[in-house]
C-alpha positions as CSV (number, residue, x, y, z in Angstrom):
1,M,71.8,90.3,96.7
2,S,73.5,93.6,97.6
3,G,76.7,93.6,99.6
4,A,75.0,95.7,102.3
5,E,72.7,92.8,103.2
6,H,75.3,91.2,105.5
7,E,77.4,94.3,106.2
8,L,78.6,95.9,109.4
9,S,80.3,99.3,109.2
10,V,81.8,102.1,111.3
11,T,82.7,105.5,110.0
12,R,84.5,108.6,111.4
13,H,85.3,112.1,110.3
14,V,89.0,112.5,110.8
15,N,90.5,116.0,111.2
16,A,93.5,115.1,109.0
17,P,94.2,115.0,105.3
18,R,93.6,111.7,103.4
19,G,97.3,111.3,102.9
20,I,97.9,111.2,106.7
21,A,95.0,108.8,107.3
22,W,96.4,106.5,104.6
23,K,99.9,106.6,106.1
24,V,98.5,105.8,109.6
25,W,96.6,102.8,108.2
26,V,99.6,101.5,106.3
27,D,102.5,102.3,108.7
28,L,100.9,102.4,112.2
29,K,98.3,99.6,112.1
30,D,99.7,97.9,115.2
31,E,98.9,101.1,117.2
32,W,95.2,101.3,116.3
33,F,94.0,98.0,114.8
34,C,92.4,96.4,117.9
35,P,90.7,97.8,121.0
36,K,93.0,98.5,123.9
37,P,94.0,96.9,126.2
38,W,94.4,94.3,123.4
39,R,97.4,94.9,121.1
40,A,97.9,94.1,117.5
41,E,101.1,92.9,115.8
42,V,101.4,93.1,112.1
43,V,103.0,89.9,110.8
44,E,103.0,90.9,107.2
45,E,101.2,93.5,105.0
46,D,102.1,93.0,101.3
47,L,99.9,95.9,99.9
48,R,99.1,94.5,96.5
49,P,96.3,92.3,95.1
50,G,97.1,88.8,96.2
51,G,99.6,90.0,98.8
52,R,99.5,88.6,102.3
53,S,97.6,90.3,105.1
54,A,98.5,88.8,108.5
55,V,97.8,90.3,111.9
56,R,98.0,88.7,115.3
57,M,96.2,90.1,118.4
58,Y,97.2,89.7,122.0
59,G,94.9,90.1,125.0
60,P,95.8,91.6,128.4
61,D,95.5,88.1,130.0
62,G,97.8,86.3,127.6
63,E,95.1,85.6,124.9
64,D,96.6,85.1,121.4
65,T,94.4,85.0,118.3
66,G,97.1,83.4,116.3
67,P,97.7,84.9,112.9
68,M,94.6,86.2,111.2
69,E,95.5,85.2,107.6
70,G,94.1,86.7,104.5
71,I,95.0,88.5,101.3
72,F,94.6,91.9,99.7
73,L,92.0,92.0,96.9
74,E,92.3,95.6,96.0
75,V,94.7,98.5,96.9
76,V,93.9,102.0,95.6
77,P,96.4,104.3,97.4
78,H,94.7,107.0,99.5
79,E,91.2,105.6,98.6
80,R,90.5,102.0,99.4
81,I,91.9,98.8,100.7
82,V,90.0,95.5,100.4
83,T,91.1,92.3,102.2
84,T,89.5,88.9,102.7
85,D,90.2,85.9,104.8
86,A,88.6,83.6,102.2
87,Y,92.1,82.9,100.9
88,A,95.5,82.6,102.3
89,V,98.5,83.8,100.3
90,G,98.9,81.9,97.0
91,W,95.1,81.9,96.5
92,V,94.8,79.0,98.9
93,P,91.0,78.7,99.9
94,Q,90.2,78.7,103.6
95,T,87.0,79.0,105.5
96,P,85.9,82.6,105.1
97,F,84.6,84.9,107.8
98,M,84.5,88.3,106.0
99,T,85.8,90.7,103.5
100,A,86.9,94.0,104.9
101,I,86.7,97.3,103.0
102,W,88.6,100.3,104.3
103,S,87.8,103.6,102.5
104,F,89.2,107.1,102.7
105,A,87.4,110.0,101.1
106,D,87.9,113.8,101.3
107,E,85.3,115.5,103.5
108,G,85.7,119.2,104.2
109,E,89.2,119.8,105.5
110,G,89.5,116.2,106.7
111,T,88.8,112.6,105.7
112,R,85.8,110.3,105.9
113,F,87.2,107.0,107.1
114,T,84.9,104.0,106.8
115,A,85.6,100.4,107.9
116,T,83.2,97.8,106.5
117,A,82.9,94.1,107.2
118,R,80.9,92.1,104.6
119,H,79.9,88.6,105.6
120,W,78.8,85.7,103.5
121,D,75.5,85.2,105.3
122,A,73.4,86.3,108.2
123,E,74.7,83.7,110.5
124,T,78.3,84.9,110.1
125,L,77.2,88.5,110.5
126,N,75.4,87.7,113.8
127,K,78.4,85.8,115.0
128,H,80.5,88.9,114.4
129,L,78.0,91.0,116.4
130,E,78.1,88.5,119.2
131,M,81.9,88.6,119.2
132,G,81.6,92.4,119.9
133,F,81.8,94.1,116.5
134,H,80.3,97.0,118.4
135,P,82.0,98.3,120.5
136,G,85.2,96.7,119.2
137,W,85.3,98.3,115.8
138,D,83.9,101.5,117.2
139,Q,86.9,101.7,119.6
140,M,89.3,100.8,116.8
141,A,87.9,103.6,114.6
142,D,88.2,106.0,117.5
143,Q,91.8,105.0,118.1
144,F,92.5,105.4,114.3
145,K,90.9,108.9,114.3
146,A,92.9,110.0,117.3
147,L,96.2,108.7,115.9
148,C,95.5,110.4,112.5
149,E,94.7,113.7,114.3
150,T,97.8,113.5,116.5
151,S,99.9,112.7,113.4
152,A,98.4,115.7,111.5
153,A,99.1,118.1,114.4
154,S,102.7,117.1,114.5
155,A,103.2,117.1,110.7
């Protein structure tokens, strides 16, 4: 089975160097990570394999997702970040939903940013679609692109 079988993805060409895109992902995640008017709060980002990745999202009507707990599986600076919610920190198994792959590649004068969600099965993929993967992740990618480009213009 290929990873793409149960995969959803969004991609954007960002008019900013890869270093700026990386810095926006790492340092400004709470500004782009979820579609507005929702807001994200980074609880902890320990950027190393096995490190904790925890983000909480708040809705405009008081909704609170609670911490979305996971760990980093791979961190290749300026290239790729892989996270999963299949484990909590300390390699504690939990019910998985997806593995996320965030990639950054040079493209022309800018960066090709791709955000991918890999699911364990078709049922989970369909649930993510029903939850609003599109337009949610599309808007997130647009917000990321705009923040990178604003950051590049002021650099």
